C-alpha positions in Angstrom: 113.0 83.5 120.9 110.8 86.2 120.2 107.0 85.6 118.7 108.0 88.0 116.0 111.0 86.5 115.3 109.7 83.1 115.0 107.1 84.4 112.9 109.7 85.9 110.5 112.2 82.7 110.3 109.0 80.3 109.6 107.1 82.2 107.2 107.0 80.5 103.7 105.6 81.5 100.6 102.1 79.7 99.8 101.1 78.9 96.3 98.5 76.5 97.0 95.2 77.9 98.4 91.8 76.7 99.6 89.0 78.4 98.1 87.3 79.5 101.3 87.8 83.1 101.7 89.5 84.7 105.0 87.4 86.0 108.1 86.9 89.8 107.3 87.8 90.1 111.3 91.5 88.4 110.0 91.7 90.6 106.9 91.0 93.8 109.2 94.3 92.6 111.4 96.3 91.8 108.3 95.4 95.3 106.9 96.1 97.5 110.1 99.4 95.1 110.4 100.3 96.9 106.9 99.3 100.4 108.8 101.8 99.9 111.0 104.6 99.3 108.9 107.8 102.0 109.0 107.8 104.8 106.3 110.2 107.0 105.1 109.8 110.1 107.3 106.4 108.5 108.5 104.4 109.6 105.4 102.2 106.2 105.1 102.2 106.9 101.5 100.7 103.7 100.7 97.5 102.7 99.7 96.0 99.0 99.8 93.3 97.7 97.5 91.6 94.2 98.7 90.0 91.9 95.8 87.7 89.5 97.0 85.2 89.7 94.2 85.6 86.1 91.9 84.6 88.1 88.9 87.1 90.8 89.1 89.9 88.5 90.2 88.8 86.4 86.7 89.0 89.8 85.1 92.6 90.7 86.2 93.7 87.5 85.6 92.9 87.5 81.7 94.3 91.3 81.6 97.4 89.9 83.2 97.5 86.6 80.8 97.4 89.0 77.9 100.5 91.1 79.3 102.3 87.4 79.7 101.4 86.5 76.3 102.8 89.7 74.9 105.8 90.2 77.1 108.5 88.8 74.8 109.3 86.7 77.6 108.9 83.1 76.4 108.9 81.5 80.0 105.9 83.9 81.1 104.2 83.0 77.0 104.9 79.3 78.0 102.8 80.2 81.2 100.4 82.4 80.2 98.7 78.9 77.4 98.1 77.3 80.4 94.5 76.3 81.1 94.6 77.1 84.9 96.8 80.4 84.7 96.5 82.3 87.4 99.7 84.9 88.5 97.8 85.1 92.0 97.4 81.2 92.2 93.4 80.9 92.2 93.9 82.7 95.8 90.5 84.3 97.6 91.8 87.5 98.5 94.5 89.8 96.5 96.0 93.1 98.5 97.4 95.3 95.8 99.8 98.0 97.5 100.2 101.0 95.6 102.2 104.1 96.6 101.6 107.7 96.4 104.8 108.6 93.6 105.0 112.0 95.2 106.3 110.4 98.4 109.9 110.1 99.6 110.6 106.2 98.8 107.2 104.6 97.5 108.4 101.3 96.4 110.3 100.9 100.1 107.4 102.3 102.0 105.0 99.6 99.9 107.3 96.8 100.5 107.5 97.1 104.0 103.9 97.4 104.5 103.5 94.5 102.3 106.0 92.4 104.3 103.7 93.2 107.4 101.0 91.9 105.5 102.7 88.8 105.4 103.9 88.5 108.8 100.6 89.5 109.9 99.0 86.5 107.9 101.3 84.2 108.8 100.5 84.9 112.3 96.8 84.2 111.6 97.6 81.1 109.8 96.9 82.5 106.4 99.2 81.8 103.6 100.5 84.6 101.3 102.8 85.0 98.3 104.4 88.0 97.1 102.8 88.8 93.2 104.8 91.3 90.9 102.9 91.0 87.8 100.5 93.4 88.5 102.7 96.2 88.4 102.9 95.4 84.7 98.7 96.6 84.4 99.9 100.0 84.0 101.9 98.9 80.7 98.6 98.2 78.3 95.2 100.3 78.6 93.4 97.5 79.6 95.3 97.1 82.4 95.5 100.9 83.0 91.3 100.9 82.5 91.5 98.1 85.8 93.2 99.8 87.8 90.9 102.9 87.4 88.1 100.5 88.1 90.5 99.0 91.1 90.1 102.4 92.9 93.6 102.9 92.9 94.0 106.5 93.9 95.1 109.0 90.9 99.0 109.8 91.8 99.6 106.1 93.0 101.3 103.0 91.2 101.4 99.5 92.0 104.2 98.5 94.3 103.5 94.8 94.3 101.0 92.7 95.6 100.4 89.4 97.3 98.1 86.8 97.2 96.2 85.8 100.4 94.1 82.7 101.6 94.1 79.5 103.9 97.3 76.8 102.9 95.7 74.0 100.7 99.2 72.1 100.6 102.6 71.3 102.5 104.1 73.9 104.2 107.4 74.5 101.9 110.8 73.8 103.4 112.9 77.2 103.1 115.3 77.4 100.6 119.2 77.4 102.1 120.0 81.3 102.5 122.8 82.3 100.3 126.2 82.4 101.7 128.4 86.1 101.5 125.3 88.6 101.7 126.4 89.8 105.3 129.6 92.0 106.4 130.2 92.8 109.6 132.6 95.8 110.3 133.7 96.3 113.8 
C-alpha cells in the first residue's frame, strides 16, 4: 500500500495538543502541501492565515465564546460556559483557509487544500482537527474586525480552519465507516 493511502487511512482528528509549538520547517511543509491541492480550473483560490500568537488565539477564542453564547443553540451555549472553552482545543497553531468569493468553487478548493494540510501534518506526526466554527466570525462586528486584523484578503471568506500541534494523548480509534455510501455502476 502506498504511503499516501496509509496516511489517508491512518489520519485521525486530534483534540488534545501539547503546548509546544510546531517547528517552522514542519509548518512550511504543511503549507506547501496545501498549495498543491487540486482546485477548479487551477484557480488556487485559497489563502492561508497561520496564527501562532497566544494573545491573538485568546482573542479569537473570546469572540467565538460570545458567538457560541448567542447562537441560539443550547449545546453551543453550554459549551461556551466551560472555563477551559476553546473551539480549537488549545492547539498552538491555527490555520484559517479562506477562499476568493469570485472563484468558481472557493468552498471546495479551500476544503481540498485543508485536507492536504491535514495529511501533510499527519505525515510529520503532527495532530490536526477540522474547526468549522471560525466561519461564524463574519456574523458579528467583533468578528469582522478580527478578520481584518487577521489579514484575510478583501473578497475572501473563511472556508474552514484547522488546529495543529503535537498530540498530547492517545490516538483515537477510527469510527466505523457508514454503510450504503457507495454505488458502483458498471
